C-alpha positions, 0 to 999 in steps of 0.5 A: 493807302500811304501817300508820300511826296517830297517838299522842300527837301523833306519827305511827307507821308500821309495815311489814307483809310476808309475807316477811322484811324485813331490818333496817338502820340509816341513818347521816348523816355530816357531811364537808368543813367549809368556813369561811365567806368574809369580806366586808369593808365600809368604814363611816364610823361606825367609827374607824380600826382598829375593826371590827364583825361585821354577820353571823357567817356559817355554815360549809358542809359535805357530808352523806352518808347511808348505809344499813347492812344486815348487812355491806353499806353503801350510799350513798343520797345526798349533799347539799352546803350552801354556806357563808354569808359572814361580813360585817365592817365596818371603819373603813378600807379593808382593801385597801392603797393601791396594791394592785389 
């Protein structure tokens, strides 16, 4: 049976069972950090050699959620979060002339 109540603007839920329910722990592990890629754009407002960060971007990573009960460890799910590109304006083309 699931019993729920609201106290102090918080929802509290309790599980009631006639049998013994093993207790455990949920663990979230952050893994595989990925630096955000950089995108360069040319701005006529900037002088040669000047740069300006338009957007900082955000690193990507993987989160793995595991349940531990006693000595048993089980992976429940894994979520991947893609990085968000860092955008940088520059006063000159970041590509060298003659390059492809």
